[in-house]
TIPA-837117 format. One record per atom (N, C-alpha, C): x, y, z; residue in one letter. Coordinates in steps of 0.001 Angstrom, whole numbers, padded with zeros to 6 digits, always signed. Atoms other than C-alpha are relative to their C-alpha. Layout:
XYZa...
***
This chain:
-001059-001040-000216m-016963+012337+000169m+001033-000233-001095m-000775+000129+001266r-015348+012950-003118r+001413+000771-000037r-001296-000905+000158d-012749+015717-002730d+000292+000566+001418d-000641-000662-001170l-010498+017409-000121l+000141+001464-000211l-000389-001369+000177g-010341+021115+000414g+001332+000388-000051g-001361-000213+000274r-007197+022899-000208r+000785+000245+001339r-000663-000252-001305l-006374+023739+003413l-000695-000658+001204l+000455+000584-001186a-006720+021872+006724a+000787+000366+001202a-000845-000269-001273v-005324+021979+010253v+000264-001335+000534v-000608+001021-000761w-003303+019364+012010w+000413+000374+001394w-000235-000263-001364y-003178+019357+015812y+000199-001123+001053y-000214+000944-000961p-001928+017248+018728p-001026+000077+001215p+001282-000134-001037m-005267+016795+020648m+000232-000270+001573m-000231+000354-001315d-003767+015294+023723d+000483+001263+001002d-000313-001221-000744r-002790+018900+024810r-001240+000684+000587r+001248-000778-000226l-006465+019797+025186l-000937-000768+000829l+001109+000675-000836d-009296+019087+027597d-001223+000156-000896d+001094-000112+000902g-012842+018995+026375g-000402+001356-000475g+000304-001263+000348g-013377+022642+026454g+000947+000465-001208g-001034-000418+001067g-010146+023179+024456g-000238-000653-001241g+000184+000663+001194l-011099+020660+022014l-001283+000743-000769l+001135-000650+000664r-014542+022400+021343r+000498+001309-000565r-000429-001321+000471r-012793+025839+021042r+000896-000170-001310r-000726+000287+001154l-010359+024383+018459l-000895-000211-001222l+001020+000393+000870v-013089+022826+016565v-000722+001263-000614v+000816-001176+000446a-015168+026037+016462a+000976+000992-000793a-001022-000956+000763t-012052+028223+015447t+000219-000592-001343t-000291+000727+001308t-011110+025657+012663t-001168+000250-001152t+001197-000008+000869e-014609+025522+011344e-000385+001531-000470e+000436-001443+000323a-015402+029363+011576a+001084+000572-001037a-001003-000570+000978l-012080+030108+009624l-000081-000562-001412l+000069+000462+001209g-013122+028044+006736g+001054-001040-000414g-000743+001174+000321y-010671+025064+007008y-000811-001172-000304y+000690+001259+000458d-011682+021842+005140d-000123-001002+001034d-000023+001297-000804a-010706+019431+007764a+000906+000329+001280a-000875+000007-001206l-009062+018897+011176l+000472-001421+000235l-000754+001234-000155w-006546+016079+011566w+000619-000174+001348w-000574+000207-001363y-005294+014633+014834y+000684-001257+000061y-000689+001297-000066p-002821+011951+015905p-000536-000971+001034p+000354+000842-001188e-003296+009062+018273e+001347-000485+000632e-001322+000361-000793s-000366+008710+020908s-000172-000614+001231s+000049+000426-001347r-000561+008327+024538r-001317+000457+000687r+001153-000552-000817g-003812+010165+025360g-001438-000605-000597g+001114+000465+000512y-007206+010064+023575y+000040-001056-000972y+000268+001198+000793e-008381+006904+021895e-000636+000647-001309e+000174-000543+001326s-008743+007680+018089s-001432+000131-000354s+001306+000119+000659l-012308+006698+017193l-000943+000751+000921l+000828-000664-000781s-013948+008015+020335s+000316+001601+000027s-000219-001505+000208l-012211+011409+019884l-000573+000389-001272l+000731-000558+001179a-013529+011527+016443a-001371+000138+000089a+001382-000258-000233g-016976+011115+017549g-000273+001264+000674g+000197-001198-000714f-016493+013952+019972f+000295+001245-000922f-000361-001132+000947l-015040+016267+017197l-001090+000137-001007l+001178-000007+000985l-017777+015320+014737l-001222+000695+000760l+001406-000346-000698g-020459+016030+017311g+000201+001464+000342g-000336-001400-000240a-018678+019443+018052a-000188+001047-001252a+000110-000631+001385s-018986+020434+014357s-001195-000207-000781s+000956+000163+000911t-021256+020870+011505t+000240-000601-001271t-000247+000407+001450s-019519+020577+008220s+001430-000360-000158s-001454+000295+000039l-015744+020102+009083l+000302-001483-000225l-000399+001361+000148k-014243+016930+007918k+001010-000218+001294k-000879+000356-001073i-012447+015078+010793i+000920-001229-000495i-000797+001182+000396g-009457+012783+009952g+000989-000350+001109g-001029+000644-001009s-007282+010412+012100s+001399+000036-000807s-001142+000077+000666s-003716+010955+011312s+001129-000076+000956s+000638+001359+000530i-003171+008425+012288i-000593-000670+001134i+000387+000934-000876a-005135+005906+013996a+000941-001229-000133a-001034+001107+000018s-002560+003096+014930s-000667-001436-000313s+000529+001326+000292i-003295-000307+013463i+000271-000934+001093i-000331+000985-001099y-001981-001850+016715y-001090+000446+001206y+000848-000342-001050a-004725+000096+018783a-001345-000752-000075a+001287+000666+000216r-007676-001803+017356r+000147-000944-001289r-000031+000884+001060d-008306-004769+015082d-000660+000720-001302d+000571-000458+001209a-009322-004230+011548a-001586+000022-000096a+001411+000184-000090f-012909-005256+012207f-000534+001273+000750f+000305-001239-000892a-013162-002570+014920a-000005+001302-000794a-000145-001216+000834a-011809+000114+012575a-000946+000112-000962a+000970-000090+000987r-014207-000846+009952r-001347+000418+000499r+001324-000307-000682r-017138-000714+012238r-000029+001533+000503r-000077-001299-000536g-015909+002635+013680g-000151+001060-001265g+000340-000821+001122l-015701+004096+010178l-001422+000040-000522l+001473+000111+000399i-019155+002914+009217i-000866+000678+001125i+000893-000666-001014g-020639+003977+012553g+000020+001428+000026g-000092-001527+000036l-019260+007513+012601l-000584+000583-001277l+000597-000603+001079t-020389+007960+009119t-001517-000030-000072t+001523+000207-000191e-023914+006697+009800e-000474+001028+000985e+000473-000812-000960l-024102+008949+012801l+000233+001499-000144l-000419-001473+000289h-022477+012169+011546h+000062+000345-001433h-000167-000217+001443g-022629+011840+007781g+001381-000096-000448g-001217+000304+000452p-019813+011442+005415p+001098+001011+000298p-001028-001068-000317r-017286+013691+007182r+001165-000718+000628r-001227+000511-000620f-014841+011264+008759f+000860-000942-000966f-000891+000703+000713i-011628+010051+007154i+000800-000828+000868i-000754+000930-000793l-010002+007004+008486l+001493-000087-000400l-001415+000022+000285g-006312+007628+008424g+000797-001045+000780g-000693+001043-000893l-004251+004618+009455l+001497+000031-000088l-001367+000028-000006g-000604+004138+010291g+000633-001178+000615g-000649+001165-000549v+001890+001586+011488v+000622+000372+001245v-000314-000448-001212s+002979+003821+014385s+001666-000088+000076s-001458+000106-000232h+006568+003365+015791h+000279-001107+001029h-000297+001123-000802a+008226+000486+017502a+000019+000315+001472a+000191-000359-001328p+008667+002235+020922p-001474+000095+000535p+001428-000156-000445m+004936+003142+020975m-000790-001380+000122m+000726+001165+000007v+003850-000367+020114v+000516-000943+000977v-000649+001115-000843e+006400-002471+022056e+000078+000366+001463e-000078-000506-001517k+006971-000391+025309k-001279+000405+000547k+001433-000478-000403l+003501+001343+025475l-001032-001035+000019l+001211+000937+000099r+001225-001344+024355r+000371-001427+000277r-000504+001473-000286g+003380-004559+024996g-000242-000743-001127g+000099+000859+001205q+003013-005777+021425q+001120-000202-000870q-001045+000177+000801s+005244-006994+018849s-000095+000910-001326s-000018-000809+001163y+006169-004359+016155y+000315-000840-001250y-000222+000801+001192l+005972-006082+012770l+000627+000744-001204l-000522-000692+001112a+007516-005216+009522a-001143+000975-000679a+000976-000979+000338p+005597-002119+008366p-000928-000403-001273p+000865+000088+001075l+004606-002895+004889l-000923-001299-000087l+000842+001134-000168p+003247-006441+005306p-001158+000193+001007p+000920-000340-000972a+001541-005318+008474a-001003+000815-000470a+000936-000843+000376m-000334-002606+006821m-000794-000592-001082m+000742+000719+000975r-001301-004687+003787r-000987-001009+000663r+000820+000980-000424g-002651-007367+005894g-001181+000741+000776g+001043-000685-000639y-004530-004838+007967y-001114+000520-000954y+000926-000524+001105l-006150-003332+004812l-000842-001057-000555l+000779+001134+000600e-007039-006694+003546e-001049-000482+000984e+001071+000304-001082a-008811-007487+006849a-001116+001030+000009a+000946-001009+000016l-010496-004040+006859l-001136-000189-001238l+000933+000078+001201y-012062-004711+003424y-000581-001379-000220y+000292+001418+000266k-012668-008413+003918k-001566-000083-000218k+001219+000299+000341d-015896-009417+002199d-000898+001335-000168d+000706-001289+000319q-016671-005714+001527q+000680+000692-001234q-000521-000740+001093d-016343-003432-001325d+000332+001455+000471d-000478-001139-000770g-014257-000796+000293g+000763+001006-000965g-000826-000728+000899a-012849+000795-002970a-000258+001574+000222a+000302-001451-000024d-014644+004104-002335d+000015+000558+001574d-000002-000282-001522w-014253+004210+001517w+001081+001119+000135w-000928-000951-000345p-012489+007347+002938p+001218-000414+000936p-000977+000718-000779v-009431+005336+004022v+001329+000459-000701v-001335-000458+000453v-005856+006809+003660v+001004-000541+001030v-001137+000468-000818i-002495+005776+005101i+001262+000893-000008i-001304-000660-000040a+000655+007358+006348a+001095-000914-000741a-000995+000778+000995a+003166+006550+003609a+001059+001073-000313a-001141-000786+000218l+006555+007880+003406l+000924-000590-001199l-000695+000823+000898g+008592+005242+001432g-000651-000369-001263g+000591+000365+001271p+008035+004199-002135p-000900-001274+000046p+000723+001162-000088k+006654+000844-001195k-001258+000269+000785k+001370-000389-000559m+004060+002244+001186m-000798+000955-000777m+000703-000728+000952l+003148+004857-001186l-000712-000754-001157l+000532+000993+001019a+002523+002127-003908a-001185-000733+000653a+001068+000763-000551l+000366+000267-001459l-001243+000993+000208l+000991-001172-000135a-001617+003599-000734a-000749+000058-001339a+000642-000191+001276a-002165+003952-004412a-000996-001264-000426a+000562+001218+000571r-003271+000332-004871r-001274-000315+000835r+001004+000441-000931m-005531-000148-001726m-000902+000975+000691m+000666-001083-000747t-006596+003249-000441t-000408+001308-000857t+000317-001231+000639r-007979+006671-001360r+001191+000820-000098r-001066-000891+000093g-004478+008171-000766g+000871-000075+001095g-001177-000142-001126a-001634+009141+001614a-000148+001229+000741a-000024-001344-000928i-001217+011526+004478i+001423+000056+000444i-001295-000079-000529p+002536+012168+004739p+000221+001082+000989p-000184-000876-001193y+003985+013766+007825y+001384+000265+000029y-001478-000475-000088n+007279+015697+008346n+000625-000301-001320n-000731+000009+001270v+008101+015987+004734v+000217+001210-000724v-000387-001128+000806t+009296+018402+002136t-000716-000025-001269t+000653+000002+001181p+007974+019537-001105p+000492-000896-001019p-000548+000895+000814g+010378+017366-002894g-000616-001403+000256g+000677+001109-000281h+008886+014463-001107h-001411+000007-000579h+001391-000310+000473t+005398+015754-002028t-000016-000399-001584t-000054+000316+001391a+006306+015530-005671a+000279-001526-000372a-000206+001439+000040v+007607+011907-005241v-001270-000784+000322v+001087+000573-000438a+004488+011038-003518a-001116+000124-001058a+000928-000194+000918r+002206+012547-006192r+000198-000970-001206r-000416+000919+001095a+004089+010536-008823a-000178-001460+000143a+000244+001389-000290a+003739+007365-006926a-001503-000255+000104a+001446+000220-000080l+000070+007871-006184l-000748+000112-001309l+000576-000262+001167g-000874+009016-009638g-001255+000948+000188g+001142-000927+000117a-003801+011080-010647a-001144-000474+000778a+001165+000428-000676g-007062+010888-008627g+000091-000464+001348g-000166+000351-001394k-005657+009866-005312k+000270+001131+000845k-000274-001040-000888w-005696+012013-002388w+001416+000178+000614w-001417-000170-000683l-002478+013555-001031l-000183+001139+000849l+000164-001069-001130s-002895+015577+002173s+001331+000018+000863s-001317-000219-000528v+000393+016833+003459v+000103+000781+001148v-000189-000770-001079e+001172+017990+006837e+001260+000999-000061e-001138-001021+000120q+003327+021149+007271q+000015+000847+001237q-000083-000825-001318k+004534+022715+010638k+000200+001510-000462k-000066-001277+000410v+004340+026538+010616v+000019+000837+001197v+000257-000928-000985t+004928+029448+012862t+000312+001304-000503t-000218-001446+000346l+004694+033204+012434l+000863+000692+000825l-001193-000659-000640e+007962+034081+014182e+000882+000453-000935e-000920-000666+000913t+010233+036344+012288t+001364+000010+000537t-001319-000083-000440d+013167+036096+014517d+000605-001410-000142d-000560+001402+000298p+015401+033157+013267p+000393-000793+001153p-000468+000773-001139a+016814+032098+016551a-001317-000487+000770a+001223+000440-000782r+013452+031933+018211r-000850-000903-000844r+000741+001059+000751a+011719+030255+015279a+000559-001293-000022a-000637+001210+000192r+014324+027604+015010r-000002-000662+001537r+000124+000607-001399a+014165+027046+018946a-001295-000631+000134a+001242+000754+000023l+010410+026416+018531l-000002-001245-000707l-000048+001174+000918g+011076+024038+015703g+000663-001094+000591g-000744+001123-000799r+013620+022113+017668r-000598-000646+001179r+000884+000472-001123a+011375+021728+020663a-001106-001000-000602a+001040+000825+000579e+008646+020480+018380e+000422-001304-000617e-000399+001174+000804l+010722+018068+016322l+000869-000935+000868l-000777+000873-000779a+012757+016518+019237a-000651-001312+000101a+000598+001350-000272r+010158+013709+019838r+000159-000839-001290r+000012+000668+001258y+010487+012789+016056y+001455-000537-000341y-001568+000356+000366l+014364+012781+015774l+000326-001280+000681l-000464+001277-000672v+014581+009707+017976v-000673-001307-000548v+000886+001144+000555l+012168+007645+015766l+000591-000483-001293l-000691+000406+001318p+013927+005441+012985p-000848+000233-001112p+000816-000302+001239n+010966+005730+010707n+000213+001302-000582n-000006-001307+000506y+011183+009292+010355y+001598+000282-000404y-001299-000300+000295r+015068+009514+010447r+000360-000825-001343r-000347+000791+001258n+015389+006864+007586n-000779+000716-001001n+000812-000770+001094a+012650+008882+005649a+000754+001429-000275a-000778-001239+000299w+014618+012137+006096w+001305-000166-000623w-001269+000343+000675l+017774+010593+005042l-000160-000198-001536l+000353+000111+001482g+015950+009484+001785g-000390+001324-000659g+000331-001319+000563m+014831+013129+001357m+001233+000868-000411m-001204-000769+000156g+018498+014253+001142g+000651+000579+001151g-000733-000482-001070f+019235+015102+004659f+001096-000885+000484f-000971+000716-000312t+022253+013860+006232t+000096-000271+001552t-000131+000259-001353e+023098+012417+009718e+000407+001199+000787e-000401-001284-000675t+024775+015772+010413t-001139+000863+000180t+001184-000869+000022d+021478+017539+009698d-000989-000413+001193d+000662+000557-001064l+019757+015190+012140l+000536-000069+001495l-000866+000127-001336a+022248+015500+014972a-000302+001343+000844a+000004-001166-000882e+022145+017875+018015e-001169+000910-000309e+001252-000784+000059g+018522+018913+017613g-000367+000506-001366g+000266-000360+001410g+018715+019282+013815g+000735+001370-000592g-000524-000989+000633s+020643+021594+011445s-000900+001235-000183s+000865-001000+000497d+019309+024907+010491d-000828-000217-001281d+000592+000405+001339r+018730+023614+007031r-001197-000966+000100r+001164+000838-000209f+016623+020750+008379f-001175+000617+000679f+001091-000508-000682i+014642+022731+010852i-000785+001085-000885i+000734-000940+000919d+013720+025379+008153d-000846-000648-001004d+000774+000784+000718a+012486+022666+006068a-001218-000626+000683a+001146+000638-000817m+010292+021065+008709m-000940+001032+000483m+000848-001100-000638v+008913+024353+010288v+000151+001236-000857v+000022-001366+000632l+008006+027285+007886l-000067+001124+000910l+000095-001247-000966w+008605+030492+009704w+000149+001216-000805w-000124-001381+000583g+008455+034206+008979g-001341+000776+000103g+001241-000658+000068d+005644+036509+008175d-001028-000895-000665d+001014+000746+000740a+002333+035201+006733a+000345-000303-001504a-000336+000134+001520a+003455+035920+003033a+001135-001090-000103a-001121+000882+000117t+006692+034015+003590t-000570-001484+000333t+000560+001226-000336v+004792+031082+005084v-000916-000613-001049v+000912+000443+001336r+002205+031025+002246r+000774-000466-001109r-000897+000235+001130a+004998+030924-000192a+000431-001528+000185a-000433+001329-000302g+006330+027752+001535g-001107-000984-000240g+001050+000957+000224l+002978+026128+001510l-000418-000196-001509l+000416+000085+001485a+002427+026877-002167a+001044-000906-000578a-000950+000962+000598a+005484+024820-002887a-000463-001576+000071a+000551+001335-000212h+003652+021698-001611h-001065-000248-001078h+001024+000069+001007r+000708+022603-003859r+000603-000138-001345r-000806+000103+001345a+003033+023154-006854a+000460-001517-000172a-000562+001239+000064a+004475+019745-006099a-001054-001094-000164a+001174+000963+000262g+000943+017951-006333g-000810-000351+001238g+000870+000342-001251a-000520+018041-002802a-001432+000578-000365a+001465-000319-000024d-004405+018184-002775d-000213+000908+001131d+000474-000783-001352q-004625+019481+000653q+001403+000178+000762q-001064-000323-000783i-001992+021107+002927i-000589+000108+001492i+000428+000009-001386c-002532+020535+006762c+000895+000794+000717c-000881-000963-000787i-001146+023407+008681i+000049-000599+001459i-000106+000342-001488q+000222+022480+012184q+000745+001192+000544q-000560-001220-000618p+000782+025567+014159p+000893-000347+001285p-001060+000371-001108v+003967+025577+016267v+000038+001187+000891v+000155-001154-000978h+003914+027778+019345h+000566-000442+001318h-000376+000390-001357e+005053+027917+022937e-001076-000912+000583e+000953+000799-000591e+003465+025288+025073e-001034+000754+000851e+001065-000605-000664g+000076+026318+026199g-000485+001421-000519g+000356-001374+000688d+000011+029538+024136d-001107-000207-001187d+001036+000117+000979f-003298+028817+022370f-000515+001082-000848f+000482-001181+000754a-003915+032300+021458a+001091+000208-001283a-000985+000128+001098a-000631+032096+019386a-000373-001101-001079a+000587+000980+001030r-002105+028992+017637r-001045+000604-000942r+001158-000647+000869d-005280+030756+016739d+000376+001285-000689d-000434-001149+000906r-003531+033698+015448r+000787-000491-001286r-000527+000696+001219i-001506+031432+013104i-001100-000465-000903i+000976+000549+000726l-004551+029756+011967l-000852+000995-000637l+000725-001122+000498a-006434+033128+011401a+000829+000689-001144a-000788-000547+000908a-003423+034475+009489a+000160-000820-001420a-000246+000867+001140l-003230+031562+007100l-001345-000666-000565l+001335+000583+000358a-006958+030759+006733a-000168+000222-001423a+000509-000040+001616p-008445+029950+003256p-000739+001330-000214p
***
């Protein structure tokens, strides 16, 4: 796997049962998106889900965004990557991340380590006695040190909840030739109040996580922007809204800043999968 296509989809798979997963895969592939990315949270285990999604598709790339380094040891992740590639061809991208302290300590009962050395040690173990220089491994990287680690030890970075300004910083840190696949939330809602209400509902879970709050402060937002569900300025940056042309212009800003791939995350009312599919169809490549 040498290159990433220009547009991909990011979606929280825990909302879907088996039939829903198959329908999302079929829709994403039929619309011509290059890849489908998914997180690992409280529901599906990452690598078993990847196998299901790969089996339900023919040419679509499938990427974990992210598989937690606390959910399996590096040897298991290595064998998962190799096994999925052998069984389904070179379509799986192993996206790794350090997750968040509440998810690791309260949910998994483990100790949350300092992110940078934890990720560096995990990658060293992943590649132990192996030539992993060309493996499709990327990491969730927001800060300068994690971006530098991505440039040095992986194929690239998969930033989440970022702005085009951060995309430019990430591209400079990664340098030429490294993958930069950026997630961006979108909704085709043209009413400002409704669009921002959808955005605040989607972002509420992230606003309580220190890793994201610190990253946003580094992007130029203030504590006031992050208070009481988020300021309009903050919500408008995190969730592009408006008609399709307006949203496409916002996506193009990431492209101009250096993103190789933009991962569209449709934001919609809970359970309104028809709205999700309308968003994907309107913004398809």
